[in-house]
PDB file as gemmi writes it, atoms N, CA and C in Angstrom:
CRYST1    1.000    1.000    1.000  90.00  90.00  90.00 P 1                      
ATOM      1  N   MET A   1     -34.768 -17.023 -10.825  1.00  0.00           N  
ATOM      2  CA  MET A   1     -34.438 -16.145  -9.742  1.00  0.00           C  
ATOM      3  C   MET A   1     -33.392 -16.802  -8.864  1.00  0.00           C  
ATOM      4  N   ALA A   2     -32.576 -15.976  -8.311  1.00  0.00           N  
ATOM      5  CA  ALA A   2     -31.508 -16.469  -7.456  1.00  0.00           C  
ATOM      6  C   ALA A   2     -31.692 -15.937  -6.044  1.00  0.00           C  
ATOM      7  N   THR A   3     -31.306 -16.752  -5.082  1.00  0.00           N  
ATOM      8  CA  THR A   3     -31.347 -16.320  -3.686  1.00  0.00           C  
ATOM      9  C   THR A   3     -29.953 -15.834  -3.309  1.00  0.00           C  
ATOM     10  N   ARG A   4     -29.899 -14.665  -2.709  1.00  0.00           N  
ATOM     11  CA  ARG A   4     -28.625 -14.072  -2.313  1.00  0.00           C  
ATOM     12  C   ARG A   4     -28.585 -13.860  -0.810  1.00  0.00           C  
ATOM     13  N   SER A   5     -27.402 -14.016  -0.247  1.00  0.00           N  
ATOM     14  CA  SER A   5     -27.231 -13.687   1.162  1.00  0.00           C  
ATOM     15  C   SER A   5     -26.768 -12.233   1.277  1.00  0.00           C  
ATOM     16  N   ARG A   6     -26.945 -11.671   2.440  1.00  0.00           N  
ATOM     17  CA  ARG A   6     -26.606 -10.267   2.659  1.00  0.00           C  
ATOM     18  C   ARG A   6     -25.109 -10.049   2.445  1.00  0.00           C  
ATOM     19  N   ARG A   7     -24.730  -8.931   1.844  1.00  0.00           N  
ATOM     20  CA  ARG A   7     -23.359  -8.474   1.571  1.00  0.00           C  
ATOM     21  C   ARG A   7     -22.636  -9.318   0.519  1.00  0.00           C  
ATOM     22  N   ARG A   8     -23.322 -10.245  -0.114  1.00  0.00           N  
ATOM     23  CA  ARG A   8     -22.705 -11.025  -1.185  1.00  0.00           C  
ATOM     24  C   ARG A   8     -22.702 -10.196  -2.463  1.00  0.00           C  
ATOM     25  N   PRO A   9     -21.619 -10.244  -3.244  1.00  0.00           N  
ATOM     26  CA  PRO A   9     -21.586  -9.454  -4.485  1.00  0.00           C  
ATOM     27  C   PRO A   9     -22.694  -9.851  -5.454  1.00  0.00           C  
ATOM     28  N   ILE A  10     -23.370  -8.851  -6.001  1.00  0.00           N  
ATOM     29  CA  ILE A  10     -24.397  -9.073  -7.028  1.00  0.00           C  
ATOM     30  C   ILE A  10     -23.757  -8.928  -8.402  1.00  0.00           C  
ATOM     31  N   VAL A  11     -22.959  -7.877  -8.566  1.00  0.00           N  
ATOM     32  CA  VAL A  11     -22.349  -7.559  -9.855  1.00  0.00           C  
ATOM     33  C   VAL A  11     -20.875  -7.220  -9.640  1.00  0.00           C  
ATOM     34  N   ARG A  12     -20.040  -7.736 -10.506  1.00  0.00           N  
ATOM     35  CA  ARG A  12     -18.631  -7.336 -10.549  1.00  0.00           C  
ATOM     36  C   ARG A  12     -18.391  -6.769 -11.930  1.00  0.00           C  
ATOM     37  N   ASP A  13     -17.938  -5.521 -11.985  1.00  0.00           N  
ATOM     38  CA  ASP A  13     -17.816  -4.827 -13.256  1.00  0.00           C  
ATOM     39  C   ASP A  13     -16.365  -4.505 -13.574  1.00  0.00           C  
ATOM     40  N   ARG A  14     -15.787  -5.213 -14.477  1.00  0.00           N  
ATOM     41  CA  ARG A  14     -14.452  -4.925 -15.003  1.00  0.00           C  
ATOM     42  C   ARG A  14     -13.435  -4.647 -13.904  1.00  0.00           C  
ATOM     43  N   SER A  15     -13.257  -5.574 -13.016  1.00  0.00           N  
ATOM     44  CA  SER A  15     -12.358  -5.360 -11.895  1.00  0.00           C  
ATOM     45  C   SER A  15     -10.897  -5.690 -12.194  1.00  0.00           C  
ATOM     46  N   ALA A  16     -10.592  -6.326 -13.308  1.00  0.00           N  
ATOM     47  CA  ALA A  16      -9.223  -6.756 -13.598  1.00  0.00           C  
ATOM     48  C   ALA A  16      -8.211  -5.611 -13.584  1.00  0.00           C  
ATOM     49  N   PRO A  17      -8.465  -4.479 -14.239  1.00  0.00           N  
ATOM     50  CA  PRO A  17      -7.464  -3.400 -14.189  1.00  0.00           C  
ATOM     51  C   PRO A  17      -7.281  -2.844 -12.777  1.00  0.00           C  
ATOM     52  N   TYR A  18      -8.368  -2.813 -12.009  1.00  0.00           N  
ATOM     53  CA  TYR A  18      -8.280  -2.304 -10.644  1.00  0.00           C  
ATOM     54  C   TYR A  18      -7.568  -3.297  -9.734  1.00  0.00           C  
ATOM     55  N   ARG A  19      -7.770  -4.573  -9.978  1.00  0.00           N  
ATOM     56  CA  ARG A  19      -7.054  -5.612  -9.220  1.00  0.00           C  
ATOM     57  C   ARG A  19      -5.559  -5.514  -9.519  1.00  0.00           C  
ATOM     58  N   ALA A  20      -5.213  -5.317 -10.773  1.00  0.00           N  
ATOM     59  CA  ALA A  20      -3.801  -5.181 -11.153  1.00  0.00           C  
ATOM     60  C   ALA A  20      -3.184  -3.938 -10.508  1.00  0.00           C  
ATOM     61  N   ALA A  21      -3.926  -2.842 -10.476  1.00  0.00           N  
ATOM     62  CA  ALA A  21      -3.429  -1.615  -9.842  1.00  0.00           C  
ATOM     63  C   ALA A  21      -3.229  -1.827  -8.343  1.00  0.00           C  
ATOM     64  N   TYR A  22      -4.144  -2.551  -7.721  1.00  0.00           N  
ATOM     65  CA  TYR A  22      -4.023  -2.847  -6.291  1.00  0.00           C  
ATOM     66  C   TYR A  22      -2.794  -3.720  -6.031  1.00  0.00           C  
ATOM     67  N   ASP A  23      -2.623  -4.765  -6.821  1.00  0.00           N  
ATOM     68  CA  ASP A  23      -1.470  -5.656  -6.654  1.00  0.00           C  
ATOM     69  C   ASP A  23      -0.164  -4.901  -6.853  1.00  0.00           C  
ATOM     70  N   SER A  24      -0.139  -4.008  -7.827  1.00  0.00           N  
ATOM     71  CA  SER A  24       1.049  -3.198  -8.072  1.00  0.00           C  
ATOM     72  C   SER A  24       1.336  -2.278  -6.881  1.00  0.00           C  
ATOM     73  N   ALA A  25       0.300  -1.685  -6.323  1.00  0.00           N  
ATOM     74  CA  ALA A  25       0.479  -0.799  -5.166  1.00  0.00           C  
ATOM     75  C   ALA A  25       1.000  -1.579  -3.964  1.00  0.00           C  
ATOM     76  N   VAL A  26       0.510  -2.788  -3.769  1.00  0.00           N  
ATOM     77  CA  VAL A  26       0.992  -3.621  -2.663  1.00  0.00           C  
ATOM     78  C   VAL A  26       2.470  -3.965  -2.863  1.00  0.00           C  
ATOM     79  N   ALA A  27       2.858  -4.267  -4.087  1.00  0.00           N  
ATOM     80  CA  ALA A  27       4.263  -4.567  -4.372  1.00  0.00           C  
ATOM     81  C   ALA A  27       5.145  -3.338  -4.148  1.00  0.00           C  
ATOM     82  N   GLN A  28       4.659  -2.171  -4.550  1.00  0.00           N  
ATOM     83  CA  GLN A  28       5.414  -0.934  -4.324  1.00  0.00           C  
ATOM     84  C   GLN A  28       5.574  -0.667  -2.828  1.00  0.00           C  
ATOM     85  N   LEU A  29       4.554  -0.968  -2.052  1.00  0.00           N  
ATOM     86  CA  LEU A  29       4.632  -0.797  -0.611  1.00  0.00           C  
ATOM     87  C   LEU A  29       5.688  -1.720  -0.016  1.00  0.00           C  
ATOM     88  N   ALA A  30       5.730  -2.945  -0.461  1.00  0.00           N  
ATOM     89  CA  ALA A  30       6.746  -3.886   0.023  1.00  0.00           C  
ATOM     90  C   ALA A  30       8.146  -3.395  -0.332  1.00  0.00           C  
ATOM     91  N   ARG A  31       8.296  -2.886  -1.539  1.00  0.00           N  
ATOM     92  CA  ARG A  31       9.583  -2.337  -1.970  1.00  0.00           C  
ATOM     93  C   ARG A  31       9.982  -1.142  -1.109  1.00  0.00           C  
ATOM     94  N   ALA A  32       9.025  -0.255  -0.836  1.00  0.00           N  
ATOM     95  CA  ALA A  32       9.306   0.934  -0.029  1.00  0.00           C  
ATOM     96  C   ALA A  32       9.685   0.561   1.399  1.00  0.00           C  
ATOM     97  N   ARG A  33       9.011  -0.438   1.959  1.00  0.00           N  
ATOM     98  CA  ARG A  33       9.339  -0.869   3.326  1.00  0.00           C  
ATOM     99  C   ARG A  33      10.727  -1.476   3.404  1.00  0.00           C  
ATOM    100  N   THR A  34      11.109  -2.231   2.388  1.00  0.00           N  
ATOM    101  CA  THR A  34      12.450  -2.807   2.351  1.00  0.00           C  
ATOM    102  C   THR A  34      13.503  -1.709   2.244  1.00  0.00           C  
ATOM    103  N   ALA A  35      13.261  -0.739   1.392  1.00  0.00           N  
ATOM    104  CA  ALA A  35      14.195   0.380   1.252  1.00  0.00           C  
ATOM    105  C   ALA A  35      14.283   1.179   2.554  1.00  0.00           C  
ATOM    106  N   GLU A  36      13.170   1.314   3.251  1.00  0.00           N  
ATOM    107  CA  GLU A  36      13.168   2.038   4.522  1.00  0.00           C  
ATOM    108  C   GLU A  36      14.025   1.317   5.560  1.00  0.00           C  
ATOM    109  N   GLN A  37      13.895   0.002   5.626  1.00  0.00           N  
ATOM    110  CA  GLN A  37      14.703  -0.773   6.566  1.00  0.00           C  
ATOM    111  C   GLN A  37      16.188  -0.608   6.275  1.00  0.00           C  
ATOM    112  N   LEU A  38      16.557  -0.675   5.004  1.00  0.00           N  
ATOM    113  CA  LEU A  38      17.954  -0.502   4.625  1.00  0.00           C  
ATOM    114  C   LEU A  38      18.456   0.888   5.000  1.00  0.00           C  
ATOM    115  N   ALA A  39      17.668   1.906   4.708  1.00  0.00           N  
ATOM    116  CA  ALA A  39      18.072   3.278   5.017  1.00  0.00           C  
ATOM    117  C   ALA A  39      18.213   3.486   6.519  1.00  0.00           C  
ATOM    118  N   GLN A  40      17.341   2.873   7.304  1.00  0.00           N  
ATOM    119  CA  GLN A  40      17.450   3.003   8.758  1.00  0.00           C  
ATOM    120  C   GLN A  40      18.711   2.328   9.283  1.00  0.00           C  
ATOM    121  N   GLU A  41      19.036   1.170   8.729  1.00  0.00           N  
ATOM    122  CA  GLU A  41      20.279   0.485   9.123  1.00  0.00           C  
ATOM    123  C   GLU A  41      21.509   1.313   8.756  1.00  0.00           C  
ATOM    124  N   GLN A  42      21.483   1.914   7.569  1.00  0.00           N  
ATOM    125  CA  GLN A  42      22.605   2.755   7.153  1.00  0.00           C  
ATOM    126  C   GLN A  42      22.739   3.983   8.051  1.00  0.00           C  
ATOM    127  N   GLU A  43      21.615   4.531   8.489  1.00  0.00           N  
ATOM    128  CA  GLU A  43      21.670   5.683   9.388  1.00  0.00           C  
ATOM    129  C   GLU A  43      22.259   5.277  10.741  1.00  0.00           C  
ATOM    130  N   LYS A  44      21.876   4.107  11.248  1.00  0.00           N  
ATOM    131  CA  LYS A  44      22.438   3.627  12.523  1.00  0.00           C  
ATOM    132  C   LYS A  44      23.947   3.451  12.412  1.00  0.00           C  
ATOM    133  N   ARG A  45      24.392   2.858  11.312  1.00  0.00           N  
ATOM    134  CA  ARG A  45      25.836   2.696  11.106  1.00  0.00           C  
ATOM    135  C   ARG A  45      26.531   4.045  11.021  1.00  0.00           C  
ATOM    136  N   ALA A  46      25.887   4.972  10.352  1.00  0.00           N  
ATOM    137  CA  ALA A  46      26.470   6.307  10.202  1.00  0.00           C  
ATOM    138  C   ALA A  46      26.585   7.013  11.544  1.00  0.00           C  
ATOM    139  N   GLN A  47      25.629   6.804  12.444  1.00  0.00           N  
ATOM    140  CA  GLN A  47      25.700   7.418  13.764  1.00  0.00           C  
ATOM    141  C   GLN A  47      26.916   6.917  14.531  1.00  0.00           C  
ATOM    142  N   ALA A  48      27.184   5.617  14.427  1.00  0.00           N  
ATOM    143  CA  ALA A  48      28.366   5.067  15.091  1.00  0.00           C  
ATOM    144  C   ALA A  48      29.644   5.596  14.453  1.00  0.00           C  
ATOM    145  N   LEU A  49      29.644   5.715  13.139  1.00  0.00           N  
ATOM    146  CA  LEU A  49      30.840   6.189  12.436  1.00  0.00           C  
ATOM    147  C   LEU A  49      31.093   7.677  12.679  1.00  0.00           C  
ATOM    148  N   ILE A  50      30.046   8.474  12.784  1.00  0.00           N  
ATOM    149  CA  ILE A  50      30.240   9.906  13.017  1.00  0.00           C  
ATOM    150  C   ILE A  50      30.765  10.130  14.427  1.00  0.00           C  
ATOM    151  N   ALA A  51      30.334   9.290  15.367  1.00  0.00           N  
ATOM    152  CA  ALA A  51      30.839   9.396  16.740  1.00  0.00           C  
ATOM    153  C   ALA A  51      32.329   9.080  16.791  1.00  0.00           C  
ATOM    154  N   ALA A  52      32.764   8.161  15.949  1.00  0.00           N  
ATOM    155  CA  ALA A  52      34.187   7.794  15.883  1.00  0.00           C  
ATOM    156  C   ALA A  52      34.959   8.685  14.914  1.00  0.00           C  
ATOM    157  N   LYS A  53      34.260   9.650  14.327  1.00  0.00           N  
ATOM    158  CA  LYS A  53      34.840  10.569  13.340  1.00  0.00           C  
ATOM    159  C   LYS A  53      35.449   9.818  12.150  1.00  0.00           C  
ATOM    160  N   ALA A  54      34.754   8.762  11.750  1.00  0.00           N  
ATOM    161  CA  ALA A  54      35.217   7.950  10.631  1.00  0.00           C  
ATOM    162  C   ALA A  54      34.572   8.364   9.307  1.00  0.00           C  
ATOM    163  N   ILE A  55      33.485   9.144   9.363  1.00  0.00           N  
ATOM    164  CA  ILE A  55      32.872   9.663   8.152  1.00  0.00           C  
ATOM    165  C   ILE A  55      32.645  11.159   8.326  1.00  0.00           C  
ATOM    166  N   SER A  56      32.445  11.817   7.211  1.00  0.00           N  
ATOM    167  CA  SER A  56      32.216  13.266   7.258  1.00  0.00           C  
ATOM    168  C   SER A  56      30.786  13.565   7.694  1.00  0.00           C  
ATOM    169  N   ARG A  57      30.589  14.776   8.131  1.00  0.00           N  
ATOM    170  CA  ARG A  57      29.244  15.218   8.518  1.00  0.00           C  
ATOM    171  C   ARG A  57      28.307  15.202   7.300  1.00  0.00           C  
ATOM    172  N   GLU A  58      28.852  15.518   6.156  1.00  0.00           N  
ATOM    173  CA  GLU A  58      28.058  15.509   4.926  1.00  0.00           C  
ATOM    174  C   GLU A  58      27.525  14.109   4.620  1.00  0.00           C  
ATOM    175  N   GLU A  59      28.372  13.107   4.770  1.00  0.00           N  
ATOM    176  CA  GLU A  59      27.947  11.725   4.530  1.00  0.00           C  
ATOM    177  C   GLU A  59      26.869  11.319   5.539  1.00  0.00           C  
ATOM    178  N   PHE A  60      27.051  11.723   6.774  1.00  0.00           N  
ATOM    179  CA  PHE A  60      26.055  11.431   7.801  1.00  0.00           C  
ATOM    180  C   PHE A  60      24.718  12.081   7.464  1.00  0.00           C  
ATOM    181  N   ASP A  61      24.750  13.344   7.059  1.00  0.00           N  
ATOM    182  CA  ASP A  61      23.525  14.050   6.696  1.00  0.00           C  
ATOM    183  C   ASP A  61      22.833  13.401   5.500  1.00  0.00           C  
ATOM    184  N   THR A  62      23.615  12.927   4.553  1.00  0.00           N  
ATOM    185  CA  THR A  62      23.062  12.254   3.381  1.00  0.00           C  
ATOM    186  C   THR A  62      22.330  10.974   3.785  1.00  0.00           C  
ATOM    187  N   ARG A  63      22.925  10.221   4.686  1.00  0.00           N  
ATOM    188  CA  ARG A  63      22.284   8.978   5.131  1.00  0.00           C  
ATOM    189  C   ARG A  63      21.030   9.264   5.955  1.00  0.00           C  
ATOM    190  N   ARG A  64      21.073  10.296   6.762  1.00  0.00           N  
ATOM    191  CA  ARG A  64      19.896  10.649   7.550  1.00  0.00           C  
ATOM    192  C   ARG A  64      18.756  11.095   6.618  1.00  0.00           C  
ATOM    193  N   ALA A  65      19.079  11.894   5.617  1.00  0.00           N  
ATOM    194  CA  ALA A  65      18.065  12.347   4.656  1.00  0.00           C  
ATOM    195  C   ALA A  65      17.490  11.159   3.888  1.00  0.00           C  
ATOM    196  N   GLY A  66      18.324  10.197   3.556  1.00  0.00           N  
ATOM    197  CA  GLY A  66      17.845   8.993   2.866  1.00  0.00           C  
ATOM    198  C   GLY A  66      16.864   8.212   3.722  1.00  0.00           C  
ATOM    199  N   SER A  67      17.122   8.145   5.008  1.00  0.00           N  
ATOM    200  CA  SER A  67      16.223   7.457   5.916  1.00  0.00           C  
ATOM    201  C   SER A  67      14.877   8.184   6.014  1.00  0.00           C  
ATOM    202  N   THR A  68      14.917   9.493   6.113  1.00  0.00           N  
ATOM    203  CA  THR A  68      13.692  10.285   6.183  1.00  0.00           C  
ATOM    204  C   THR A  68      12.892  10.167   4.897  1.00  0.00           C  
ATOM    205  N   GLN A  69      13.583  10.223   3.781  1.00  0.00           N  
ATOM    206  CA  GLN A  69      12.908  10.116   2.486  1.00  0.00           C  
ATOM    207  C   GLN A  69      12.267   8.739   2.315  1.00  0.00           C  
ATOM    208  N   SER A  70      12.939   7.701   2.744  1.00  0.00           N  
ATOM    209  CA  SER A  70      12.371   6.362   2.585  1.00  0.00           C  
ATOM    210  C   SER A  70      11.152   6.176   3.484  1.00  0.00           C  
ATOM    211  N   SER A  71      11.131   6.825   4.638  1.00  0.00           N  
ATOM    212  CA  SER A  71       9.937   6.773   5.488  1.00  0.00           C  
ATOM    213  C   SER A  71       8.756   7.469   4.803  1.00  0.00           C  
ATOM    214  N   ALA A  72       9.031   8.568   4.143  1.00  0.00           N  
ATOM    215  CA  ALA A  72       7.982   9.270   3.393  1.00  0.00           C  
ATOM    216  C   ALA A  72       7.502   8.425   2.219  1.00  0.00           C  
ATOM    217  N   ASP A  73       8.411   7.716   1.574  1.00  0.00           N  
ATOM    218  CA  ASP A  73       8.027   6.842   0.460  1.00  0.00           C  
ATOM    219  C   ASP A  73       7.081   5.737   0.923  1.00  0.00           C  
ATOM    220  N   VAL A  74       7.285   5.234   2.140  1.00  0.00           N  
ATOM    221  CA  VAL A  74       6.384   4.215   2.682  1.00  0.00           C  
ATOM    222  C   VAL A  74       4.995   4.797   2.877  1.00  0.00           C  
ATOM    223  N   ARG A  75       4.908   6.008   3.396  1.00  0.00           N  
ATOM    224  CA  ARG A  75       3.598   6.639   3.587  1.00  0.00           C  
ATOM    225  C   ARG A  75       2.899   6.870   2.243  1.00  0.00           C  
ATOM    226  N   VAL A  76       3.648   7.258   1.228  1.00  0.00           N  
ATOM    227  CA  VAL A  76       3.064   7.440  -0.108  1.00  0.00           C  
ATOM    228  C   VAL A  76       2.548   6.100  -0.643  1.00  0.00           C  
ATOM    229  N   ALA A  77       3.324   5.048  -0.463  1.00  0.00           N  
ATOM    230  CA  ALA A  77       2.913   3.725  -0.944  1.00  0.00           C  
ATOM    231  C   ALA A  77       1.689   3.225  -0.185  1.00  0.00           C  
ATOM    232  N   GLU A  78       1.608   3.497   1.116  1.00  0.00           N  
ATOM    233  CA  GLU A  78       0.432   3.107   1.888  1.00  0.00           C  
ATOM    234  C   GLU A  78      -0.813   3.830   1.373  1.00  0.00           C  
ATOM    235  N   ALA A  79      -0.674   5.084   1.038  1.00  0.00           N  
ATOM    236  CA  ALA A  79      -1.797   5.840   0.484  1.00  0.00           C  
ATOM    237  C   ALA A  79      -2.204   5.286  -0.873  1.00  0.00           C  
ATOM    238  N   ALA A  80      -1.239   4.871  -1.675  1.00  0.00           N  
ATOM    239  CA  ALA A  80      -1.547   4.293  -2.985  1.00  0.00           C  
ATOM    240  C   ALA A  80      -2.302   2.976  -2.830  1.00  0.00           C  
ATOM    241  N   VAL A  81      -1.933   2.171  -1.835  1.00  0.00           N  
ATOM    242  CA  VAL A  81      -2.648   0.919  -1.581  1.00  0.00           C  
ATOM    243  C   VAL A  81      -4.085   1.214  -1.151  1.00  0.00           C  
ATOM    244  N   ALA A  82      -4.256   2.187  -0.277  1.00  0.00           N  
ATOM    245  CA  ALA A  82      -5.607   2.543   0.174  1.00  0.00           C  
ATOM    246  C   ALA A  82      -6.465   3.033  -0.993  1.00  0.00           C  
ATOM    247  N   THR A  83      -5.895   3.852  -1.858  1.00  0.00           N  
ATOM    248  CA  THR A  83      -6.625   4.361  -3.017  1.00  0.00           C  
ATOM    249  C   THR A  83      -6.993   3.228  -3.976  1.00  0.00           C  
ATOM    250  N   ALA A  84      -6.038   2.348  -4.240  1.00  0.00           N  
ATOM    251  CA  ALA A  84      -6.300   1.223  -5.146  1.00  0.00           C  
ATOM    252  C   ALA A  84      -7.365   0.298  -4.566  1.00  0.00           C  
ATOM    253  N   ASN A  85      -7.336   0.086  -3.256  1.00  0.00           N  
ATOM    254  CA  ASN A  85      -8.346  -0.753  -2.613  1.00  0.00           C  
ATOM    255  C   ASN A  85      -9.726  -0.099  -2.698  1.00  0.00           C  
ATOM    256  N   LEU A  86      -9.785   1.196  -2.516  1.00  0.00           N  
ATOM    257  CA  LEU A  86     -11.048   1.921  -2.637  1.00  0.00           C  
ATOM    258  C   LEU A  86     -11.604   1.808  -4.053  1.00  0.00           C  
ATOM    259  N   ASN A  87     -10.751   2.022  -5.047  1.00  0.00           N  
ATOM    260  CA  ASN A  87     -11.179   1.919  -6.450  1.00  0.00           C  
ATOM    261  C   ASN A  87     -11.650   0.505  -6.783  1.00  0.00           C  
ATOM    262  N   LEU A  88     -10.960  -0.486  -6.242  1.00  0.00           N  
ATOM    263  CA  LEU A  88     -11.354  -1.879  -6.469  1.00  0.00           C  
ATOM    264  C   LEU A  88     -12.727  -2.145  -5.858  1.00  0.00           C  
ATOM    265  N   GLY A  89     -12.998  -1.545  -4.714  1.00  0.00           N  
ATOM    266  CA  GLY A  89     -14.292  -1.717  -4.061  1.00  0.00           C  
ATOM    267  C   GLY A  89     -15.439  -1.156  -4.868  1.00  0.00           C  
ATOM    268  N   PHE A  90     -15.172  -0.154  -5.696  1.00  0.00           N  
ATOM    269  CA  PHE A  90     -16.221   0.442  -6.523  1.00  0.00           C  
ATOM    270  C   PHE A  90     -16.639  -0.466  -7.682  1.00  0.00           C  
ATOM    271  N   THR A  91     -15.926  -1.562  -7.909  1.00  0.00           N  
ATOM    272  CA  THR A  91     -16.258  -2.452  -9.018  1.00  0.00           C  
ATOM    273  C   THR A  91     -17.278  -3.513  -8.633  1.00  0.00           C  
ATOM    274  N   GLU A  92     -17.667  -3.568  -7.351  1.00  0.00           N  
ATOM    275  CA  GLU A  92     -18.643  -4.553  -6.898  1.00  0.00           C  
ATOM    276  C   GLU A  92     -19.890  -3.868  -6.364  1.00  0.00           C  
ATOM    277  N   VAL A  93     -21.028  -4.471  -6.650  1.00  0.00           N  
ATOM    278  CA  VAL A  93     -22.293  -4.044  -6.056  1.00  0.00           C  
ATOM    279  C   VAL A  93     -22.721  -5.181  -5.148  1.00  0.00           C  
ATOM    280  N   ARG A  94     -22.856  -4.885  -3.865  1.00  0.00           N  
ATOM    281  CA  ARG A  94     -23.212  -5.920  -2.890  1.00  0.00           C  
ATOM    282  C   ARG A  94     -24.690  -5.824  -2.513  1.00  0.00           C  
ATOM    283  N   SER A  95     -25.255  -6.955  -2.197  1.00  0.00           N  
ATOM    284  CA  SER A  95     -26.657  -7.020  -1.806  1.00  0.00           C  
ATOM    285  C   SER A  95     -26.838  -6.405  -0.419  1.00  0.00           C  
ATOM    286  N   PRO A  96     -27.732  -5.431  -0.295  1.00  0.00           N  
ATOM    287  CA  PRO A  96     -27.951  -4.825   1.017  1.00  0.00           C  
ATOM    288  C   PRO A  96     -28.776  -5.710   1.953  1.00  0.00           C  
ATOM    289  N   ILE A  97     -29.532  -6.668   1.383  1.00  0.00           N  
ATOM    290  CA  ILE A  97     -30.393  -7.554   2.170  1.00  0.00           C  
ATOM    291  C   ILE A  97     -30.286  -8.970   1.640  1.00  0.00           C  
ATOM    292  N   ALA A  98     -30.727  -9.916   2.436  1.00  0.00           N  
ATOM    293  CA  ALA A  98     -30.791 -11.302   1.986  1.00  0.00           C  
ATOM    294  C   ALA A  98     -32.149 -11.528   1.338  1.00  0.00           C  
ATOM    295  N   GLY A  99     -32.192 -12.364   0.336  1.00  0.00           N  
ATOM    296  CA  GLY A  99     -33.457 -12.682  -0.301  1.00  0.00           C  
ATOM    297  C   GLY A  99     -33.297 -13.043  -1.757  1.00  0.00           C  
ATOM    298  N   ARG A 100     -34.402 -12.964  -2.483  1.00  0.00           N  
ATOM    299  CA  ARG A 100     -34.405 -13.299  -3.894  1.00  0.00           C  
ATOM    300  C   ARG A 100     -34.013 -12.106  -4.748  1.00  0.00           C  
ATOM    301  N   VAL A 101     -33.307 -12.426  -5.813  1.00  0.00           N  
ATOM    302  CA  VAL A 101     -32.896 -11.394  -6.760  1.00  0.00           C  
ATOM    303  C   VAL A 101     -33.467 -11.751  -8.109  1.00  0.00           C  
ATOM    304  N   GLY A 102     -34.121 -10.821  -8.731  1.00  0.00           N  
ATOM    305  CA  GLY A 102     -34.698 -11.064 -10.027  1.00  0.00           C  
ATOM    306  C   GLY A 102     -35.615  -9.927 -10.413  1.00  0.00           C  
ATOM    307  N   ARG A 103     -36.223 -10.038 -11.591  1.00  0.00           N  
ATOM    308  CA  ARG A 103     -37.139  -8.989 -12.017  1.00  0.00           C  
ATOM    309  C   ARG A 103     -38.437  -9.037 -11.226  1.00  0.00           C  
ATOM    310  N   ARG A 104     -38.840 -10.249 -10.888  1.00  0.00           N  
ATOM    311  CA  ARG A 104     -40.059 -10.424 -10.091  1.00  0.00           C  
ATOM    312  C   ARG A 104     -39.749 -11.376  -8.960  1.00  0.00           C  
ATOM    313  N   CYS A 105     -40.211 -11.061  -7.818  1.00  0.00           N  
ATOM    314  CA  CYS A 105     -39.955 -11.925  -6.653  1.00  0.00           C  
ATOM    315  C   CYS A 105     -41.136 -12.771  -6.319  1.00  0.00           C  
TER     316      CYS A 105                                                      
END                                                                             
């Protein structure tokens, strides 16, 4: 018989694919955040250029849409991380109480 502390994992069931999915989602989130930063910088530059009439309105609109789209991509990636973390959590069974674990106590 083994003694377990409260909230300690009792069983871990095939968590490797879920861990890989979680790691992939975290990497996608990092990629999306980087793309969002770039798109926001491009939009700021475009605002200065449109004020100076150095770029067309179409180019400005394209950069603004890119910034909006990249912000949405970050939200999608955040949701994917949350989902992957939830799925990973389903692979563990945690002890609800502290005490002995076994067929007979």
